[in-house]
N, C-alpha and C positions, 0 to 999 in steps of 0.2 A: 459443332459439325464434325470435328475430327479431321485428321490428315487424310488426303486422298488415298494414300497407300492402305491405311487401316479401313477406310470405307470400302475399297475394292475387295479386301479380304473378307469384310463383313458380307458383302453382296454375293461372294462366291461360297458362302457357308451353306453346306448341304442341309443344315438343320432349319433353315428358313422355311416358312410355309410354302415357298416356291421351289424348295430345294429338291435334290435328286432322290430323296426318299419317296417322292410321289411320281417320278418320271424315270424312264429308262433310255430316253433319247432313241427310241425305236429298237433297242436291243432285245426286248422281250419278244416281239414278233419275229425278229431275225433269228433268235434262238429256236423258236417254234418251227421256223423254216429250215433249221438244220445247222445254223452257224455254231461252231464250237462243240458240235455233238460228239466228235471224236476227241478224246482227251488230249491227243497229241497235237490237236489243232486249236487249242484254246487261245493261242496268240492271234487267231483270226479276229478276236475282239479288238485288239489294238489296231489292226488293219481297218476294221469297220469304223472305229473312231477317227482314224486318219482320213478315210474317205469322206466322212461327214465334214471334217474340218476343211476339206478342199471344195466342198459343194454347198450343201445346205447351210452350214455354219458360216461360211464366207459371206453368203447373202445376208444372214442375220447380223453378223458383225458389222458389215458395211451399213446396214440399215440403222443399227444403234449409233454408229459414228455420225451418220447424217442427221439422225434425230437430235443428237447432242448439239450439232452445229446449228440446226434450225432453232433450237431452244435458245441458244446463246444469241442468235440473230433476231430473236423475237418473231419468228415466222411460225406458221402452223405446222406442227409435227405430223398432222394427218397426211401430208405429202409423202413422208417417209413410209407411213403405213400403206399407202396406195402403191408405192414402188415395191415394197416387200410382197404385198398380196399378188401383184402382177407376176412376180417371179417365184411364187409358191403355188403351183397348180393343184396340189393335193388338198382337198377340202378338209381331210382329217388333220393334216399338219397345220393348216390355218386355224382350225378350231382348237387344237391343243395349245397352240401358241397364245391364242386369245384368252383361253382359260387361265394360263399362267400369267398373262399380262394383267388380267383382272385381279388376281391374287397379289401380284407384285405391286400393282398400283395401290391396292388397299394398304399394304405394308408400307409403301413409300409415303403415302399421305399421312400415315400415323407417325412415322419416324422423322420424315422431312416434310413438314406441312406445306412448305412453299411449292412442292410438287403440284399441288392442287391449282396453282396459278396457271399451269400449262396443260393439265389434263383433268377432265372431270373425274370425280371419284368413282363413278360407275361406268366409265368409258369402256367400250368393247374394242380393245386395241392390242396389237401384237406385243409380246414380251420384249423383243429387241427395241421397240419404240419407247416403251416405258423405261428400259435400262438406259437408253440414250438421254431421256429427260432427267432421270436421277443423276446420271453422270454430269450433266450440265449444272444441276443444282448443287451437287456436292464437290465440284471442282476436279473431277477426273479428266485427264487428258484424253485425246482421241486414241492414243496408244493403249492407255489403261483400259479404256472402254472396250476396244477390240479384244484385248488380252482377256478381259473378264468373260466375254462371250465365248471365246475359244476354250479357255480353261474350264469354264462351267460345263460346257457340253462334254468335253473329254472326261472330266471327273464323274459326270453323271453316267456315262457309259461304263466306266470302270467300276463305279460303286454298284451299279445294277448287276454287273457280272458276278459279284460276290453273292447275290441272292438267287441268281438264275443258273449258275454253273459251279462245278466243283473246283473253285479257284483258290489258290493260296494267296492270302492278302498281300504277302510280300511280293509275289509275282505280279499281282495287279498293280501294286505301287510302281514296279519297274516298267510296266506298260505306260503308265502315266508319265514317267520320267522320259521315256523314249519319244513321247508325243510332244515334248517341249519344243523341238525344232519346228514341228508342223504348226504349232500355235504361233511361234514367232514369225514364221513365214506368212501366216494369215494376217498378223498385225502389220507387217510391212506392206502387204498387198492392199489393205483397206483403210489404213489410218489416215490417208490423205484424201479420202472420199468426202466431198462436201455438199453435193447436190443429189436429190433423188434419182436423177437421170444417170448418175454415175454408179449406182448400186449394180453390181454384177449379176448376171443370170447364169447360175450353174444348176444343172439338173441332176437328180439322183433317183431315177425311175424305180429302182428296186426298193429303196428306202420308202418311197411314196406308196408302192404296192404294199409293203409291210404295214405302213401306217393305216392304210384303208382297211386292211384285213383286221388289224388290231382294234379298230374303232367299233367293230361289230362283234368282237369276241365276247362271249358271255362270261367266261372265267379268265380273269387276268389279274396280275399282281400290281401292275402300274397303270396309271391313267394313259400314258403314251410312251 
């Protein structure tokens, strides 16, 4: 099984089939809309990632924490999926998360077969719910689960910026470092969430607009 710390590092690896090389966390459509267009405003990428951590990602992290708890309690994790869907009004964001969830579940069932005891291998379910189940199976704490969700989203944005904008990789790394307090704030905010009703609802209308536009874009580098 491995130590929870190493499992968390493994799950945050961008080289996984679910990793950031396939996703931009909405950065691609944001760049198309003008974010970071002026070279002097490239740091807007870090602000964009921080805004996500305070809104969309906080909902996802809480959902993962709740899914973990439901799994440990032997309850249906579909309750967490329903809570997440109710708080994710964008059809494009829901579809992207469920595509990732399907890929993540396939990976999890291969690496940690006991995952299949809680989710069907072909289940159409959001990525944070799958992460929560994997967290329960592999022994991750609620804090580690929330931190994984937060860090993965932030590093996905930063990694995508290297492909979309003229960014110095060292500068991009500094953005990620500056996001550490935002990630820890997210962990503190959601790690004690235990029931679907407690999952917070934070809107990010502009990110949702970007996602809807990206879903019908004919030429794109990332899935979402």
